[in-house]
PDB file with SEQRES, HELIX, SHEET and CRYST1 records, atoms N, CA, C and O in Angstrom:
SEQRES   1 A   83  MET GLU LEU ASN TYR ASP PHE LEU VAL SER LEU PHE GLY          
SEQRES   2 A   83  TRP MET SER VAL ILE ASN LEU VAL CYS LEU LEU LEU PHE          
SEQRES   3 A   83  THR LEU PHE VAL THR LEU LEU LYS PRO VAL THR LEU THR          
SEQRES   4 A   83  ILE HIS THR LYS LEU LEU GLY ILE LYS GLU GLU GLN LEU          
SEQRES   5 A   83  GLU LEU LEU TYR ILE LYS VAL LEU ALA TYR TYR LYS LEU          
SEQRES   6 A   83  THR ALA ILE VAL PHE VAL PHE SER PRO TYR LEU ALA LEU          
SEQRES   7 A   83  LYS ALA MET ALA GLY                                          
HELIX    1 AA1 TYR A    5  LEU A   32  1                                  28    
HELIX    2 AA2 LYS A   34  LEU A   45  1                                  12    
HELIX    3 AA3 GLU A   49  ALA A   67  1                                  19    
HELIX    4 AA4 ILE A   68  PHE A   72  3                                   5    
HELIX    5 AA5 SER A   73  ALA A   82  1                                  10    
CRYST1    1.000    1.000    1.000  90.00  90.00  90.00 P 1           1          
ATOM      1  N   MET A   1      38.844  46.602  81.077  1.00  0.00           N  
ATOM      2  CA  MET A   1      39.548  46.791  79.822  1.00  0.00           C  
ATOM      3  C   MET A   1      38.796  47.810  78.983  1.00  0.00           C  
ATOM      4  O   MET A   1      37.595  47.679  78.744  1.00  0.00           O  
ATOM      5  N   GLU A   2      39.499  48.792  78.555  1.00  0.00           N  
ATOM      6  CA  GLU A   2      38.893  49.861  77.778  1.00  0.00           C  
ATOM      7  C   GLU A   2      39.038  49.573  76.285  1.00  0.00           C  
ATOM      8  O   GLU A   2      40.115  49.214  75.810  1.00  0.00           O  
ATOM      9  N   LEU A   3      37.939  49.736  75.560  1.00  0.00           N  
ATOM     10  CA  LEU A   3      37.965  49.528  74.114  1.00  0.00           C  
ATOM     11  C   LEU A   3      38.342  50.833  73.430  1.00  0.00           C  
ATOM     12  O   LEU A   3      37.525  51.748  73.327  1.00  0.00           O  
ATOM     13  N   ASN A   4      39.556  50.912  72.974  1.00  0.00           N  
ATOM     14  CA  ASN A   4      39.948  52.112  72.252  1.00  0.00           C  
ATOM     15  C   ASN A   4      40.020  51.800  70.757  1.00  0.00           C  
ATOM     16  O   ASN A   4      39.860  50.656  70.333  1.00  0.00           O  
ATOM     17  N   TYR A   5      40.261  52.832  69.986  1.00  0.00           N  
ATOM     18  CA  TYR A   5      40.248  52.720  68.529  1.00  0.00           C  
ATOM     19  C   TYR A   5      41.288  51.729  68.025  1.00  0.00           C  
ATOM     20  O   TYR A   5      40.975  50.885  67.186  1.00  0.00           O  
ATOM     21  N   ASP A   6      42.504  51.815  68.514  1.00  0.00           N  
ATOM     22  CA  ASP A   6      43.568  50.928  68.039  1.00  0.00           C  
ATOM     23  C   ASP A   6      43.256  49.459  68.343  1.00  0.00           C  
ATOM     24  O   ASP A   6      43.542  48.575  67.535  1.00  0.00           O  
ATOM     25  N   PHE A   7      42.671  49.210  69.511  1.00  0.00           N  
ATOM     26  CA  PHE A   7      42.293  47.845  69.859  1.00  0.00           C  
ATOM     27  C   PHE A   7      41.248  47.298  68.898  1.00  0.00           C  
ATOM     28  O   PHE A   7      41.344  46.155  68.452  1.00  0.00           O  
ATOM     29  N   LEU A   8      40.237  48.126  68.574  1.00  0.00           N  
ATOM     30  CA  LEU A   8      39.187  47.683  67.656  1.00  0.00           C  
ATOM     31  C   LEU A   8      39.728  47.412  66.257  1.00  0.00           C  
ATOM     32  O   LEU A   8      39.344  46.433  65.618  1.00  0.00           O  
ATOM     33  N   VAL A   9      40.616  48.274  65.784  1.00  0.00           N  
ATOM     34  CA  VAL A   9      41.215  48.054  64.464  1.00  0.00           C  
ATOM     35  C   VAL A   9      42.007  46.747  64.468  1.00  0.00           C  
ATOM     36  O   VAL A   9      41.907  45.955  63.530  1.00  0.00           O  
ATOM     37  N   SER A  10      42.777  46.526  65.502  1.00  0.00           N  
ATOM     38  CA  SER A  10      43.547  45.296  65.612  1.00  0.00           C  
ATOM     39  C   SER A  10      42.630  44.076  65.711  1.00  0.00           C  
ATOM     40  O   SER A  10      42.874  43.061  65.059  1.00  0.00           O  
ATOM     41  N   LEU A  11      41.581  44.172  66.522  1.00  0.00           N  
ATOM     42  CA  LEU A  11      40.639  43.069  66.690  1.00  0.00           C  
ATOM     43  C   LEU A  11      39.982  42.697  65.365  1.00  0.00           C  
ATOM     44  O   LEU A  11      39.973  41.528  64.981  1.00  0.00           O  
ATOM     45  N   PHE A  12      39.432  43.688  64.666  1.00  0.00           N  
ATOM     46  CA  PHE A  12      38.768  43.403  63.397  1.00  0.00           C  
ATOM     47  C   PHE A  12      39.761  42.976  62.323  1.00  0.00           C  
ATOM     48  O   PHE A  12      39.404  42.213  61.424  1.00  0.00           O  
ATOM     49  N   GLY A  13      40.979  43.446  62.398  1.00  0.00           N  
ATOM     50  CA  GLY A  13      42.003  43.006  61.455  1.00  0.00           C  
ATOM     51  C   GLY A  13      42.306  41.523  61.622  1.00  0.00           C  
ATOM     52  O   GLY A  13      42.348  40.777  60.643  1.00  0.00           O  
ATOM     53  N   TRP A  14      42.519  41.096  62.873  1.00  0.00           N  
ATOM     54  CA  TRP A  14      42.795  39.684  63.125  1.00  0.00           C  
ATOM     55  C   TRP A  14      41.578  38.814  62.852  1.00  0.00           C  
ATOM     56  O   TRP A  14      41.717  37.688  62.375  1.00  0.00           O  
ATOM     57  N   MET A  15      40.395  39.319  63.146  1.00  0.00           N  
ATOM     58  CA  MET A  15      39.184  38.576  62.819  1.00  0.00           C  
ATOM     59  C   MET A  15      39.066  38.381  61.308  1.00  0.00           C  
ATOM     60  O   MET A  15      38.619  37.331  60.846  1.00  0.00           O  
ATOM     61  N   SER A  16      39.468  39.394  60.542  1.00  0.00           N  
ATOM     62  CA  SER A  16      39.443  39.291  59.087  1.00  0.00           C  
ATOM     63  C   SER A  16      40.405  38.215  58.599  1.00  0.00           C  
ATOM     64  O   SER A  16      40.072  37.422  57.719  1.00  0.00           O  
ATOM     65  N   VAL A  17      41.584  38.197  59.173  1.00  0.00           N  
ATOM     66  CA  VAL A  17      42.579  37.191  58.780  1.00  0.00           C  
ATOM     67  C   VAL A  17      42.074  35.785  59.109  1.00  0.00           C  
ATOM     68  O   VAL A  17      42.165  34.881  58.279  1.00  0.00           O  
ATOM     69  N   ILE A  18      41.549  35.606  60.305  1.00  0.00           N  
ATOM     70  CA  ILE A  18      41.058  34.290  60.724  1.00  0.00           C  
ATOM     71  C   ILE A  18      39.904  33.833  59.834  1.00  0.00           C  
ATOM     72  O   ILE A  18      39.867  32.679  59.407  1.00  0.00           O  
ATOM     73  N   ASN A  19      38.965  34.732  59.557  1.00  0.00           N  
ATOM     74  CA  ASN A  19      37.835  34.360  58.710  1.00  0.00           C  
ATOM     75  C   ASN A  19      38.266  34.060  57.283  1.00  0.00           C  
ATOM     76  O   ASN A  19      37.720  33.154  56.653  1.00  0.00           O  
ATOM     77  N   LEU A  20      39.232  34.801  56.765  1.00  0.00           N  
ATOM     78  CA  LEU A  20      39.730  34.541  55.417  1.00  0.00           C  
ATOM     79  C   LEU A  20      40.411  33.177  55.347  1.00  0.00           C  
ATOM     80  O   LEU A  20      40.218  32.438  54.381  1.00  0.00           O  
ATOM     81  N   VAL A  21      41.204  32.839  56.357  1.00  0.00           N  
ATOM     82  CA  VAL A  21      41.864  31.532  56.391  1.00  0.00           C  
ATOM     83  C   VAL A  21      40.826  30.410  56.485  1.00  0.00           C  
ATOM     84  O   VAL A  21      40.945  29.401  55.790  1.00  0.00           O  
ATOM     85  N   CYS A  22      39.816  30.574  57.331  1.00  0.00           N  
ATOM     86  CA  CYS A  22      38.763  29.557  57.444  1.00  0.00           C  
ATOM     87  C   CYS A  22      38.019  29.386  56.125  1.00  0.00           C  
ATOM     88  O   CYS A  22      37.731  28.262  55.713  1.00  0.00           O  
ATOM     89  N   LEU A  23      37.711  30.489  55.469  1.00  0.00           N  
ATOM     90  CA  LEU A  23      37.020  30.431  54.184  1.00  0.00           C  
ATOM     91  C   LEU A  23      37.867  29.726  53.131  1.00  0.00           C  
ATOM     92  O   LEU A  23      37.353  28.919  52.356  1.00  0.00           O  
ATOM     93  N   LEU A  24      39.146  30.026  53.101  1.00  0.00           N  
ATOM     94  CA  LEU A  24      40.040  29.373  52.142  1.00  0.00           C  
ATOM     95  C   LEU A  24      40.196  27.878  52.434  1.00  0.00           C  
ATOM     96  O   LEU A  24      40.190  27.063  51.511  1.00  0.00           O  
ATOM     97  N   LEU A  25      40.334  27.519  53.704  1.00  0.00           N  
ATOM     98  CA  LEU A  25      40.455  26.105  54.064  1.00  0.00           C  
ATOM     99  C   LEU A  25      39.195  25.323  53.706  1.00  0.00           C  
ATOM    100  O   LEU A  25      39.278  24.221  53.164  1.00  0.00           O  
ATOM    101  N   PHE A  26      38.041  25.886  54.005  1.00  0.00           N  
ATOM    102  CA  PHE A  26      36.794  25.213  53.683  1.00  0.00           C  
ATOM    103  C   PHE A  26      36.642  25.055  52.165  1.00  0.00           C  
ATOM    104  O   PHE A  26      36.204  24.010  51.685  1.00  0.00           O  
ATOM    105  N   THR A  27      37.005  26.089  51.425  1.00  0.00           N  
ATOM    106  CA  THR A  27      36.938  26.011  49.969  1.00  0.00           C  
ATOM    107  C   THR A  27      37.880  24.945  49.433  1.00  0.00           C  
ATOM    108  O   THR A  27      37.517  24.194  48.527  1.00  0.00           O  
ATOM    109  N   LEU A  28      39.088  24.871  49.983  1.00  0.00           N  
ATOM    110  CA  LEU A  28      40.036  23.843  49.551  1.00  0.00           C  
ATOM    111  C   LEU A  28      39.536  22.439  49.874  1.00  0.00           C  
ATOM    112  O   LEU A  28      39.664  21.535  49.048  1.00  0.00           O  
ATOM    113  N   PHE A  29      38.972  22.244  51.060  1.00  0.00           N  
ATOM    114  CA  PHE A  29      38.441  20.941  51.421  1.00  0.00           C  
ATOM    115  C   PHE A  29      37.317  20.522  50.485  1.00  0.00           C  
ATOM    116  O   PHE A  29      37.236  19.364  50.076  1.00  0.00           O  
ATOM    117  N   VAL A  30      36.455  21.470  50.152  1.00  0.00           N  
ATOM    118  CA  VAL A  30      35.306  21.148  49.308  1.00  0.00           C  
ATOM    119  C   VAL A  30      35.731  20.899  47.861  1.00  0.00           C  
ATOM    120  O   VAL A  30      35.122  20.078  47.176  1.00  0.00           O  
ATOM    121  N   THR A  31      36.754  21.587  47.391  1.00  0.00           N  
ATOM    122  CA  THR A  31      37.153  21.416  45.998  1.00  0.00           C  
ATOM    123  C   THR A  31      38.202  20.318  45.810  1.00  0.00           C  
ATOM    124  O   THR A  31      38.026  19.440  44.965  1.00  0.00           O  
ATOM    125  N   LEU A  32      39.270  20.356  46.570  1.00  0.00           N  
ATOM    126  CA  LEU A  32      40.357  19.410  46.358  1.00  0.00           C  
ATOM    127  C   LEU A  32      40.090  18.038  46.972  1.00  0.00           C  
ATOM    128  O   LEU A  32      40.498  17.018  46.418  1.00  0.00           O  
ATOM    129  N   LEU A  33      39.420  18.012  48.090  1.00  0.00           N  
ATOM    130  CA  LEU A  33      39.134  16.749  48.779  1.00  0.00           C  
ATOM    131  C   LEU A  33      37.655  16.388  48.680  1.00  0.00           C  
ATOM    132  O   LEU A  33      37.074  15.837  49.616  1.00  0.00           O  
ATOM    133  N   LYS A  34      37.060  16.703  47.546  1.00  0.00           N  
ATOM    134  CA  LYS A  34      35.625  16.512  47.360  1.00  0.00           C  
ATOM    135  C   LYS A  34      35.168  15.070  47.592  1.00  0.00           C  
ATOM    136  O   LYS A  34      34.186  14.862  48.305  1.00  0.00           O  
ATOM    137  N   PRO A  35      35.834  14.075  47.022  1.00  0.00           N  
ATOM    138  CA  PRO A  35      35.355  12.694  47.258  1.00  0.00           C  
ATOM    139  C   PRO A  35      35.382  12.289  48.726  1.00  0.00           C  
ATOM    140  O   PRO A  35      34.469  11.622  49.213  1.00  0.00           O  
ATOM    141  N   VAL A  36      36.426  12.694  49.417  1.00  0.00           N  
ATOM    142  CA  VAL A  36      36.548  12.332  50.839  1.00  0.00           C  
ATOM    143  C   VAL A  36      35.483  13.029  51.669  1.00  0.00           C  
ATOM    144  O   VAL A  36      34.819  12.396  52.490  1.00  0.00           O  
ATOM    145  N   THR A  37      35.314  14.340  51.459  1.00  0.00           N  
ATOM    146  CA  THR A  37      34.318  15.078  52.239  1.00  0.00           C  
ATOM    147  C   THR A  37      32.906  14.615  51.923  1.00  0.00           C  
ATOM    148  O   THR A  37      32.066  14.533  52.819  1.00  0.00           O  
ATOM    149  N   LEU A  38      32.635  14.312  50.652  1.00  0.00           N  
ATOM    150  CA  LEU A  38      31.304  13.811  50.314  1.00  0.00           C  
ATOM    151  C   LEU A  38      31.030  12.468  50.976  1.00  0.00           C  
ATOM    152  O   LEU A  38      29.931  12.238  51.481  1.00  0.00           O  
ATOM    153  N   THR A  39      32.009  11.591  50.977  1.00  0.00           N  
ATOM    154  CA  THR A  39      31.836  10.281  51.600  1.00  0.00           C  
ATOM    155  C   THR A  39      31.589  10.411  53.103  1.00  0.00           C  
ATOM    156  O   THR A  39      30.677   9.789  53.649  1.00  0.00           O  
ATOM    157  N   ILE A  40      32.402  11.215  53.753  1.00  0.00           N  
ATOM    158  CA  ILE A  40      32.256  11.394  55.203  1.00  0.00           C  
ATOM    159  C   ILE A  40      30.905  12.008  55.550  1.00  0.00           C  
ATOM    160  O   ILE A  40      30.208  11.510  56.434  1.00  0.00           O  
ATOM    161  N   HIS A  41      30.530  13.079  54.866  1.00  0.00           N  
ATOM    162  CA  HIS A  41      29.285  13.761  55.196  1.00  0.00           C  
ATOM    163  C   HIS A  41      28.055  12.955  54.780  1.00  0.00           C  
ATOM    164  O   HIS A  41      27.014  13.041  55.432  1.00  0.00           O  
ATOM    165  N   THR A  42      28.161  12.178  53.708  1.00  0.00           N  
ATOM    166  CA  THR A  42      27.041  11.325  53.314  1.00  0.00           C  
ATOM    167  C   THR A  42      26.766  10.283  54.391  1.00  0.00           C  
ATOM    168  O   THR A  42      25.617  10.052  54.765  1.00  0.00           O  
ATOM    169  N   LYS A  43      27.836   9.654  54.887  1.00  0.00           N  
ATOM    170  CA  LYS A  43      27.664   8.648  55.943  1.00  0.00           C  
ATOM    171  C   LYS A  43      27.245   9.281  57.263  1.00  0.00           C  
ATOM    172  O   LYS A  43      26.419   8.725  57.986  1.00  0.00           O  
ATOM    173  N   LEU A  44      27.806  10.429  57.574  1.00  0.00           N  
ATOM    174  CA  LEU A  44      27.544  11.076  58.850  1.00  0.00           C  
ATOM    175  C   LEU A  44      26.138  11.664  58.926  1.00  0.00           C  
ATOM    176  O   LEU A  44      25.454  11.523  59.939  1.00  0.00           O  
ATOM    177  N   LEU A  45      25.712  12.323  57.851  1.00  0.00           N  
ATOM    178  CA  LEU A  45      24.448  13.051  57.871  1.00  0.00           C  
ATOM    179  C   LEU A  45      23.300  12.333  57.176  1.00  0.00           C  
ATOM    180  O   LEU A  45      22.136  12.668  57.394  1.00  0.00           O  
ATOM    181  N   GLY A  46      23.621  11.341  56.336  1.00  0.00           N  
ATOM    182  CA  GLY A  46      22.568  10.624  55.625  1.00  0.00           C  
ATOM    183  C   GLY A  46      21.918  11.444  54.526  1.00  0.00           C  
ATOM    184  O   GLY A  46      20.731  11.280  54.245  1.00  0.00           O  
ATOM    185  N   ILE A  47      22.689  12.325  53.904  1.00  0.00           N  
ATOM    186  CA  ILE A  47      22.186  13.170  52.830  1.00  0.00           C  
ATOM    187  C   ILE A  47      22.833  12.719  51.525  1.00  0.00           C  
ATOM    188  O   ILE A  47      23.996  12.317  51.508  1.00  0.00           O  
ATOM    189  N   LYS A  48      22.072  12.788  50.427  1.00  0.00           N  
ATOM    190  CA  LYS A  48      22.595  12.389  49.122  1.00  0.00           C  
ATOM    191  C   LYS A  48      23.710  13.337  48.682  1.00  0.00           C  
ATOM    192  O   LYS A  48      23.752  14.500  49.085  1.00  0.00           O  
ATOM    193  N   GLU A  49      24.611  12.814  47.846  1.00  0.00           N  
ATOM    194  CA  GLU A  49      25.765  13.601  47.402  1.00  0.00           C  
ATOM    195  C   GLU A  49      25.352  14.851  46.628  1.00  0.00           C  
ATOM    196  O   GLU A  49      25.976  15.903  46.766  1.00  0.00           O  
ATOM    197  N   GLU A  50      24.295  14.735  45.808  1.00  0.00           N  
ATOM    198  CA  GLU A  50      23.840  15.894  45.030  1.00  0.00           C  
ATOM    199  C   GLU A  50      23.371  17.018  45.951  1.00  0.00           C  
ATOM    200  O   GLU A  50      23.638  18.194  45.701  1.00  0.00           O  
ATOM    201  N   GLN A  51      22.676  16.645  47.008  1.00  0.00           N  
ATOM    202  CA  GLN A  51      22.200  17.651  47.961  1.00  0.00           C  
ATOM    203  C   GLN A  51      23.357  18.259  48.738  1.00  0.00           C  
ATOM    204  O   GLN A  51      23.347  19.448  49.054  1.00  0.00           O  
ATOM    205  N   LEU A  52      24.357  17.434  49.044  1.00  0.00           N  
ATOM    206  CA  LEU A  52      25.518  17.933  49.788  1.00  0.00           C  
ATOM    207  C   LEU A  52      26.296  18.971  48.986  1.00  0.00           C  
ATOM    208  O   LEU A  52      26.759  19.968  49.541  1.00  0.00           O  
ATOM    209  N   GLU A  53      26.439  18.744  47.696  1.00  0.00           N  
ATOM    210  CA  GLU A  53      27.160  19.712  46.867  1.00  0.00           C  
ATOM    211  C   GLU A  53      26.473  21.066  46.889  1.00  0.00           C  
ATOM    212  O   GLU A  53      27.138  22.099  46.963  1.00  0.00           O  
ATOM    213  N   LEU A  54      25.141  21.071  46.824  1.00  0.00           N  
ATOM    214  CA  LEU A  54      24.400  22.335  46.911  1.00  0.00           C  
ATOM    215  C   LEU A  54      24.548  22.962  48.298  1.00  0.00           C  
ATOM    216  O   LEU A  54      24.667  24.180  48.426  1.00  0.00           O  
ATOM    217  N   LEU A  55      24.540  22.126  49.328  1.00  0.00           N  
ATOM    218  CA  LEU A  55      24.722  22.640  50.693  1.00  0.00           C  
ATOM    219  C   LEU A  55      26.100  23.265  50.871  1.00  0.00           C  
ATOM    220  O   LEU A  55      26.231  24.297  51.529  1.00  0.00           O  
ATOM    221  N   TYR A  56      27.121  22.656  50.294  1.00  0.00           N  
ATOM    222  CA  TYR A  56      28.469  23.223  50.374  1.00  0.00           C  
ATOM    223  C   TYR A  56      28.497  24.623  49.774  1.00  0.00           C  
ATOM    224  O   TYR A  56      29.071  25.546  50.351  1.00  0.00           O  
ATOM    225  N   ILE A  57      27.870  24.771  48.608  1.00  0.00           N  
ATOM    226  CA  ILE A  57      27.852  26.073  47.940  1.00  0.00           C  
ATOM    227  C   ILE A  57      27.095  27.096  48.783  1.00  0.00           C  
ATOM    228  O   ILE A  57      27.528  28.240  48.917  1.00  0.00           O  
ATOM    229  N   LYS A  58      25.969  26.681  49.348  1.00  0.00           N  
ATOM    230  CA  LYS A  58      25.184  27.592  50.194  1.00  0.00           C  
ATOM    231  C   LYS A  58      25.963  28.006  51.435  1.00  0.00           C  
ATOM    232  O   LYS A  58      25.979  29.182  51.798  1.00  0.00           O  
ATOM    233  N   VAL A  59      26.608  27.044  52.083  1.00  0.00           N  
ATOM    234  CA  VAL A  59      27.378  27.347  53.288  1.00  0.00           C  
ATOM    235  C   VAL A  59      28.516  28.313  52.971  1.00  0.00           C  
ATOM    236  O   VAL A  59      28.745  29.269  53.711  1.00  0.00           O  
ATOM    237  N   LEU A  60      29.224  28.067  51.877  1.00  0.00           N  
ATOM    238  CA  LEU A  60      30.305  28.971  51.480  1.00  0.00           C  
ATOM    239  C   LEU A  60      29.767  30.375  51.213  1.00  0.00           C  
ATOM    240  O   LEU A  60      30.371  31.363  51.631  1.00  0.00           O  
ATOM    241  N   ALA A  61      28.640  30.465  50.522  1.00  0.00           N  
ATOM    242  CA  ALA A  61      28.061  31.769  50.207  1.00  0.00           C  
ATOM    243  C   ALA A  61      27.620  32.508  51.466  1.00  0.00           C  
ATOM    244  O   ALA A  61      27.890  33.700  51.612  1.00  0.00           O  
ATOM    245  N   TYR A  62      26.948  31.811  52.371  1.00  0.00           N  
ATOM    246  CA  TYR A  62      26.497  32.444  53.612  1.00  0.00           C  
ATOM    247  C   TYR A  62      27.668  32.855  54.501  1.00  0.00           C  
ATOM    248  O   TYR A  62      27.650  33.925  55.109  1.00  0.00           O  
ATOM    249  N   TYR A  63      28.674  32.007  54.571  1.00  0.00           N  
ATOM    250  CA  TYR A  63      29.841  32.332  55.386  1.00  0.00           C  
ATOM    251  C   TYR A  63      30.563  33.555  54.832  1.00  0.00           C  
ATOM    252  O   TYR A  63      30.961  34.447  55.581  1.00  0.00           O  
ATOM    253  N   LYS A  64      30.726  33.585  53.513  1.00  0.00           N  
ATOM    254  CA  LYS A  64      31.400  34.723  52.887  1.00  0.00           C  
ATOM    255  C   LYS A  64      30.609  36.011  53.098  1.00  0.00           C  
ATOM    256  O   LYS A  64      31.187  37.046  53.427  1.00  0.00           O  
ATOM    257  N   LEU A  65      29.301  35.953  52.912  1.00  0.00           N  
ATOM    258  CA  LEU A  65      28.461  37.133  53.106  1.00  0.00           C  
ATOM    259  C   LEU A  65      28.504  37.613  54.551  1.00  0.00           C  
ATOM    260  O   LEU A  65      28.611  38.812  54.810  1.00  0.00           O  
ATOM    261  N   THR A  66      28.420  36.681  55.484  1.00  0.00           N  
ATOM    262  CA  THR A  66      28.466  37.043  56.907  1.00  0.00           C  
ATOM    263  C   THR A  66      29.814  37.655  57.273  1.00  0.00           C  
ATOM    264  O   THR A  66      29.869  38.637  58.013  1.00  0.00           O  
ATOM    265  N   ALA A  67      30.892  37.087  56.762  1.00  0.00           N  
ATOM    266  CA  ALA A  67      32.221  37.627  57.047  1.00  0.00           C  
ATOM    267  C   ALA A  67      32.373  39.033  56.462  1.00  0.00           C  
ATOM    268  O   ALA A  67      32.956  39.911  57.099  1.00  0.00           O  
ATOM    269  N   ILE A  68      31.859  39.243  55.272  1.00  0.00           N  
ATOM    270  CA  ILE A  68      31.954  40.570  54.656  1.00  0.00           C  
ATOM    271  C   ILE A  68      31.177  41.597  55.464  1.00  0.00           C  
ATOM    272  O   ILE A  68      31.679  42.686  55.742  1.00  0.00           O  
ATOM    273  N   VAL A  69      29.951  41.250  55.842  1.00  0.00           N  
ATOM    274  CA  VAL A  69      29.087  42.212  56.541  1.00  0.00           C  
ATOM    275  C   VAL A  69      29.568  42.498  57.961  1.00  0.00           C  
ATOM    276  O   VAL A  69      29.593  43.655  58.380  1.00  0.00           O  
ATOM    277  N   PHE A  70      29.951  41.458  58.706  1.00  0.00           N  
ATOM    278  CA  PHE A  70      30.231  41.636  60.126  1.00  0.00           C  
ATOM    279  C   PHE A  70      31.709  41.761  60.492  1.00  0.00           C  
ATOM    280  O   PHE A  70      32.028  42.120  61.625  1.00  0.00           O  
ATOM    281  N   VAL A  71      32.621  41.472  59.554  1.00  0.00           N  
ATOM    282  CA  VAL A  71      34.040  41.527  59.885  1.00  0.00           C  
ATOM    283  C   VAL A  71      34.806  42.462  58.954  1.00  0.00           C  
ATOM    284  O   VAL A  71      35.440  43.413  59.412  1.00  0.00           O  
ATOM    285  N   PHE A  72      34.751  42.195  57.648  1.00  0.00           N  
ATOM    286  CA  PHE A  72      35.552  42.974  56.709  1.00  0.00           C  
ATOM    287  C   PHE A  72      35.067  44.420  56.601  1.00  0.00           C  
ATOM    288  O   PHE A  72      35.875  45.348  56.596  1.00  0.00           O  
ATOM    289  N   SER A  73      33.750  44.612  56.515  1.00  0.00           N  
ATOM    290  CA  SER A  73      33.212  45.976  56.385  1.00  0.00           C  
ATOM    291  C   SER A  73      33.531  46.852  57.601  1.00  0.00           C  
ATOM    292  O   SER A  73      33.981  47.984  57.422  1.00  0.00           O  
ATOM    293  N   PRO A  74      33.314  46.366  58.838  1.00  0.00           N  
ATOM    294  CA  PRO A  74      33.699  47.205  59.983  1.00  0.00           C  
ATOM    295  C   PRO A  74      35.195  47.514  60.016  1.00  0.00           C  
ATOM    296  O   PRO A  74      35.595  48.611  60.405  1.00  0.00           O  
ATOM    297  N   TYR A  75      36.018  46.551  59.610  1.00  0.00           N  
ATOM    298  CA  TYR A  75      37.459  46.786  59.575  1.00  0.00           C  
ATOM    299  C   TYR A  75      37.791  47.888  58.568  1.00  0.00           C  
ATOM    300  O   TYR A  75      38.572  48.791  58.871  1.00  0.00           O  
ATOM    301  N   LEU A  76      37.206  47.818  57.381  1.00  0.00           N  
ATOM    302  CA  LEU A  76      37.471  48.845  56.375  1.00  0.00           C  
ATOM    303  C   LEU A  76      36.937  50.207  56.816  1.00  0.00           C  
ATOM    304  O   LEU A  76      37.557  51.237  56.550  1.00  0.00           O  
ATOM    305  N   ALA A  77      35.787  50.209  57.490  1.00  0.00           N  
ATOM    306  CA  ALA A  77      35.236  51.474  57.976  1.00  0.00           C  
ATOM    307  C   ALA A  77      36.133  52.082  59.058  1.00  0.00           C  
ATOM    308  O   ALA A  77      36.349  53.294  59.074  1.00  0.00           O  
ATOM    309  N   LEU A  78      36.649  51.257  59.950  1.00  0.00           N  
ATOM    310  CA  LEU A  78      37.561  51.758  60.978  1.00  0.00           C  
ATOM    311  C   LEU A  78      38.860  52.288  60.351  1.00  0.00           C  
ATOM    312  O   LEU A  78      39.386  53.320  60.766  1.00  0.00           O  
ATOM    313  N   LYS A  79      39.360  51.569  59.354  1.00  0.00           N  
ATOM    314  CA  LYS A  79      40.575  52.019  58.677  1.00  0.00           C  
ATOM    315  C   LYS A  79      40.321  53.334  57.920  1.00  0.00           C  
ATOM    316  O   LYS A  79      41.194  54.201  57.881  1.00  0.00           O  
ATOM    317  N   ALA A  80      39.152  53.482  57.330  1.00  0.00           N  
ATOM    318  CA  ALA A  80      38.821  54.711  56.601  1.00  0.00           C  
ATOM    319  C   ALA A  80      38.678  55.893  57.555  1.00  0.00           C  
ATOM    320  O   ALA A  80      38.982  57.029  57.191  1.00  0.00           O  
ATOM    321  N   MET A  81      38.214  55.625  58.778  1.00  0.00           N  
ATOM    322  CA  MET A  81      38.079  56.705  59.762  1.00  0.00           C  
ATOM    323  C   MET A  81      39.434  57.249  60.196  1.00  0.00           C  
ATOM    324  O   MET A  81      39.550  58.394  60.631  1.00  0.00           O  
ATOM    325  N   ALA A  82      40.447  56.415  60.070  1.00  0.00           N  
ATOM    326  CA  ALA A  82      41.792  56.848  60.475  1.00  0.00           C  
ATOM    327  C   ALA A  82      42.340  57.910  59.537  1.00  0.00           C  
ATOM    328  O   ALA A  82      43.186  58.722  59.912  1.00  0.00           O  
ATOM    329  N   GLY A  83      41.836  57.886  58.302  1.00  0.00           N  
ATOM    330  CA  GLY A  83      42.258  58.914  57.372  1.00  0.00           C  
ATOM    331  C   GLY A  83      43.226  58.491  56.362  1.00  0.00           C  
ATOM    332  O   GLY A  83      43.642  59.298  55.530  1.00  0.00           O  
TER     333      GLY A  83                                                      
END                                                                             
């Protein structure tokens, strides 16, 4: 399989969509279903609720930064190369 320009643009485009949907779903779970997620993760991991809230924020921040650097930026650069 040959990697051509159109394939890469399509690949990074779909990766961007998937990562954006995952980020939105995780944000919704953490904000709208906060009591449920805190209860489940507290029992599952044995971490206090205060620590879990900070972990949620850190995970969201790291995921967003990673998606921007490794998915969204290459997609925008490929689109900019097209002219």
